[in-house]
C-alpha positions as CSV (number, residue, x, y, z in Angstrom):
1,M,44.7,-44.6,-9.4
2,N,41.3,-43.9,-7.3
3,A,42.8,-40.9,-5.3
4,A,42.9,-38.7,-9.0
5,P,39.1,-38.7,-9.6
6,A,37.9,-37.6,-5.8
7,P,39.4,-34.1,-6.2
8,F,37.8,-33.9,-9.9
9,V,34.4,-34.7,-8.2
10,F,35.0,-32.1,-5.2
11,A,36.0,-29.4,-7.9
12,A,32.5,-30.3,-9.8
13,S,30.2,-30.1,-6.9
14,G,32.3,-27.1,-5.5
15,G,31.3,-25.2,-8.8
16,S,27.7,-26.1,-8.5
17,F,27.5,-25.2,-5.0
18,L,28.6,-21.4,-6.2
19,L,26.7,-21.3,-9.2
20,L,23.9,-22.2,-6.5
21,L,24.9,-19.3,-4.3
22,V,25.1,-16.9,-6.8
23,L,21.6,-17.8,-8.3
24,G,20.2,-17.5,-4.7
25,F,21.6,-14.3,-4.3
26,G,20.0,-13.0,-7.6
27,V,16.7,-14.4,-6.6
28,L,16.8,-12.6,-3.2
29,Y,17.9,-9.5,-5.0
30,F,14.9,-9.3,-7.2
31,L,12.6,-10.5,-4.4
32,L,13.7,-8.4,-1.3
33,I,16.3,-5.7,-1.9
34,R,15.1,-4.2,-5.4
35,P,11.5,-3.5,-4.2
36,Q,12.9,-2.1,-1.1
37,R,14.7,0.6,-2.6
38,R,11.8,1.3,-5.0
39,R,9.7,2.1,-1.9
40,Q,12.3,3.9,-0.3
41,T,13.2,6.2,-3.4
42,D,9.1,6.5,-3.8
43,Q,8.9,7.6,-0.1
44,Q,11.6,10.5,-0.7
45,R,10.1,11.6,-3.9
46,M,6.6,12.0,-2.0
47,L,8.5,13.5,0.9
48,G,10.1,15.9,-1.4
49,N,7.1,17.1,-3.4
50,L,5.0,18.2,-0.3
51,Q,3.2,21.0,-0.7
52,E,1.0,23.3,1.9
53,G,-2.8,22.4,1.2
54,D,-1.8,18.5,1.0
55,E,-3.9,16.2,2.8
56,I,-1.8,13.6,4.4
57,V,-1.6,10.8,7.2
58,T,1.0,10.2,9.2
59,A,2.8,6.6,10.5
60,G,0.9,7.0,13.4
61,G,-2.4,7.1,11.5
62,I,-3.2,11.0,12.1
63,Y,-4.9,12.7,9.2
64,G,-4.4,16.3,8.3
65,E,-3.5,19.0,6.1
66,I,-0.2,20.6,5.7
67,S,-0.3,24.4,7.1
68,G,3.6,24.9,7.0
69,F,6.9,24.2,7.0
70,Q,9.7,24.4,9.9
71,D,13.1,23.0,8.7
72,D,12.6,18.8,9.0
73,D,9.1,19.5,10.5
74,V,5.9,19.8,8.9
75,L,3.1,21.9,10.7
76,V,-0.2,19.8,9.9
77,R,-3.6,21.0,11.0
78,I,-5.5,18.3,12.4
79,A,-8.5,20.4,13.4
80,P,-9.7,23.9,12.6
81,E,-7.9,25.5,15.6
82,L,-5.3,22.8,16.1
83,E,-1.9,22.2,14.5
84,V,0.8,19.7,15.4
85,R,4.4,19.7,14.3
86,V,5.3,16.3,12.8
87,A,8.7,15.1,11.8
88,R,8.8,15.0,7.9
89,R,9.9,11.3,7.9
90,A,6.7,10.5,9.9
91,I,4.6,11.2,7.3
92,G,3.0,8.1,5.7
93,G,1.6,9.5,2.5
94,V,-0.5,12.0,0.8
95,I,-4.5,11.6,0.5
96,H,-5.2,14.2,-1.5
97,R,-3.8,17.2,-3.5
98,A,-5.7,20.4,-2.7
99,D,-5.2,21.7,-6.0
100,E,-6.6,18.6,-7.8
101,P,-10.2,18.8,-9.2
102,E,-12.5,16.7,-7.3
103,E,-14.8,16.3,-10.4
104,A,-12.7,13.2,-11.4
105,E,-14.1,11.2,-8.2
106,K,-17.5,12.3,-8.6
107,P,-18.5,10.0,-12.3
108,E,-17.3,6.9,-9.9
109,E,-19.5,7.8,-7.1
110,A,-22.5,8.0,-9.5
111,E,-21.5,4.4,-11.0
112,K,-21.9,2.9,-7.5
113,P,-25.8,3.7,-7.0
114,E,-26.4,2.4,-10.2
115,E,-24.6,-0.9,-9.4
116,A,-26.5,-1.2,-6.4
117,E,-30.0,-0.5,-8.0
118,E,-29.1,-3.3,-10.4
119,Q,-28.6,-5.6,-7.7
120,E,-31.6,-4.9,-5.7
121,P,-34.1,-6.8,-7.8
122,S,-32.2,-9.8,-7.5
123,G,-32.0,-9.2,-3.5
124,E,-35.6,-9.0,-3.4
125,P,-36.4,-13.0,-4.0
126,E,-33.8,-13.4,-1.2
127,N,-35.3,-11.5,1.3
128,S,-38.7,-13.1,0.5
129,H,-36.9,-16.4,1.2
130,D,-35.2,-15.4,4.3
131,S,-39.0,-14.5,6.0
132,H,-40.5,-17.8,5.1
133,D,-37.1,-19.3,6.8
134,S,-38.0,-17.3,9.6
135,E,-41.5,-18.7,9.7
136,H,-40.3,-22.3,9.6
137,T,-38.3,-21.6,12.6
138,E,-41.3,-20.3,14.5
139,T,-43.2,-23.4,14.2
């Protein structure tokens, strides 16, 4: 009589193990596999949309402007009279599109000095306090 419940208990624990295994795979899929696939598709889309005049950065950290294409390579101008040939897959990202207006960035830059001006008055008491501290250390 005691032998019959043992297989039932084993089957129940095997079912929960299977459920735990499936849940673990689901978590790994959503945390690792799915984001990696999204990054790959974004990278492929970016490489497919490259145009002459785009400012790019390579995976090695070299900044330049695309001046032409040769098969799977890209000609990148990194100085006024210097072009290098880079594998298309070695391009890390597009920095700035040449045909986009730069005016969109100017209002943001205008806001930053205003914020700095607002912070200056609060910085003055700290500077005067710091000068008092230096007087104390000298005596």
